[in-house]
C-alpha atoms as one frame of an Amber mdcrd trajectory, in Angstrom:
protein
 125.373  89.201 134.703 128.941  90.132 135.011 129.820  87.902 132.084 127.127
  89.423 129.839 128.330  92.888 130.744 131.933  92.035 129.943 130.849  90.385
 126.665 129.006  93.623 125.629 131.898  95.837 126.671 134.303  93.659 124.546
 131.963  93.628 121.533 131.502  97.524 121.669 135.263  97.996 122.179 136.112
  95.781 119.158 133.535  97.586 116.903 134.960 101.001 117.826 138.706  99.678
 117.390 137.639  98.288 113.894 137.327 101.865 112.771 140.673 102.998 114.097
 141.761 103.772 117.567 142.420 107.442 116.977 139.407 108.555 115.025 137.254
 111.465 115.867 134.294 112.159 113.580 132.564 115.464 113.000 129.277 114.663
 111.005 126.971 117.359 109.309 123.293 117.256 109.758 122.441 117.948 113.375
 123.778 118.930 116.701 124.954 116.956 119.745 127.435 114.415 120.737 127.721
 110.787 119.329 130.090 107.809 119.406 133.590 109.117 118.933 132.512 112.676
 117.778 129.910 115.261 117.393 127.310 116.552 114.934 127.167 120.037 113.452
 124.640 121.661 111.279 126.886 123.918 109.230 130.011 122.001 108.115 131.614
 122.899 104.819 134.346 120.985 102.824 136.810 123.853 103.614 136.396 123.058
 107.408 138.066 119.821 106.874 140.912 121.513 105.133 141.166 124.061 108.060
 141.224 121.339 110.530 144.028 119.488 108.585 146.109 122.668 108.506 145.670
 123.156 112.337 146.726 119.653 113.020 150.259 120.724 111.978 151.211 117.238
 110.622 150.069 115.258 113.614 147.119 113.617 112.005 145.036 113.157 108.894
 141.592 114.427 108.044 139.077 113.239 105.517 135.588 114.534 104.763 132.964
 111.836 104.443 129.718 112.507 102.635 127.389 109.357 102.705 124.546 108.830
 100.331 122.291 105.961  99.408 122.315 105.334  95.661 121.765 102.689  93.012
 124.896 101.365  91.615 124.712  99.581  88.246 126.922  97.621  85.942 125.381
  96.565  82.717 121.943  94.971  83.813 122.967  94.246  87.415 121.767  96.866
  90.083 122.729  97.189  93.647 119.857  99.247  95.263 120.870  99.112  98.937
 124.493 100.275  98.539 125.968 103.584  99.904 128.247 106.085  98.216 131.068
 107.405 100.291 132.228 110.786  99.121 135.750 110.977 100.647 139.202 112.371
 100.045 142.053 110.407  98.663 143.392 110.260 102.162 140.559 108.263 103.471
 142.721 104.870 103.615 145.253 106.629 105.699 142.585 107.913 108.239 140.384
 104.739 108.262 143.272 102.421 108.515 141.148  99.227 108.589 140.274  99.881
 104.819 142.683  97.626 102.797 142.776  97.326  99.161 142.151  93.883  97.455
 142.835  95.050  94.007 144.103  98.190  92.347 144.472 101.378  94.359 142.502
 103.965  96.097 142.088 107.159  93.989 144.892 109.547  94.001 145.334 113.292
  94.974 145.642 114.163  91.235 142.569 112.106  90.322 140.568 113.937  93.047
 141.827 117.355  92.176 141.115 116.870  88.559 137.517 115.735  89.038 138.261
 112.313  87.492 135.127 110.193  87.716 136.840 107.331  89.461 135.413 104.981
  92.035 136.649 102.390  94.443 134.345  99.347  94.889 133.409  97.851  98.364
 134.016  94.031  98.570 130.217  93.157  98.339 129.540  95.526  95.392 132.528
  94.022  93.595 131.237  90.396  94.189 127.885  91.316  92.920 129.070  92.866
  89.593 132.271  91.051  88.750 132.586  87.809  90.859 135.901  86.404  89.677
 136.575  88.902  86.939 138.820  91.942  87.272 136.874  95.224  87.873 139.668
  97.551  87.251 139.130  99.840  84.366 135.400  98.768  83.983 132.784 101.650
  84.051 129.991 101.547  86.365 126.945 103.825  87.138 126.733 105.418  90.667
 123.299 106.892  90.642 123.079 108.469  87.043 126.799 109.184  86.474 129.324
 106.819  85.126 132.696 106.195  86.901 135.712 104.082  86.229 136.835 101.575
  88.712 140.302 102.084  89.947 140.306  99.807  93.007 138.437  97.170  94.914
 138.555  97.217  98.848 139.206  94.029 100.831 136.415  92.613 103.052 135.899
  94.808 106.080 132.711  93.662 107.701 129.882  95.617 109.496 130.011  98.141
 112.379 127.666  97.386 115.331 126.064  94.827 113.145 124.238  97.531 111.126
 126.446  99.540 108.771 127.923  97.236 106.055 131.251  98.704 105.296 131.631
  96.246 102.168 128.380  97.495 100.561 129.789 100.762  99.477 131.586 102.569
  96.772 134.147 105.455  97.291 134.148 108.459  95.005 135.919 111.898  95.431
 134.045 114.042  97.833 133.726 116.901  95.459 132.040 114.770  92.843 129.724
 113.392  95.542 128.834 117.008  96.529 127.947 118.117  92.988 126.318 114.768
  91.995 123.948 114.602  95.013 123.378 118.413  95.619 124.988 118.337  99.082
 126.940 121.600 100.121 128.564 120.136 103.155
C-alpha cells in the first residue's frame, strides 16, 4: 500500500509540475478552491491586467479563456479540439509550452486584433502532417485565422486534458467570437 501511495503522489506531483512549478490559476465560472487556484464568478479581462500591475515585475499573468470548437482546414475537421484564448505572454507563464515551428503570436498582433493562431501538436498533425502550417489559413469555429506557429508535443494533464489538441488565439478575439465577457 505504501508503494501505491508513493506512486500516486509521484504521478500527481509530476502532472502539476508539468504545468509549471509557480503557477496559480484564477478561473471564471464558479466559486471555491481547486488544484493550484480558485474559482470566481465575476472575473474580467482587466482583472488580469490589474494583477500583473500589482505583481510589480515579479511574475507574469495571462488570462485563459477555454472553449470547445470545431477547427477546420479545407475539408478536414477536428471536432473535439479546444480553443485557448490567451495573451501573447502565455508561453512565458506556462513554460512547458515550447514551439516546434514558427512563433507564438506577438504583443502587436494581439493588440491590433490580428486573426492569428498557434496550433497544438495534434491539430497540426491532423491538418498538415509533414507540410508547413505557417501562413496557412484555418477556421476556428466560423472565423478564419492565419497560422503563425505550431506548439511542440506537450501531452495530457491528469490523463484527461490533452494539451496537444488545442489552438491558441488572442484572448480578446476569443471573447468577441464566443460571446464571453470574462
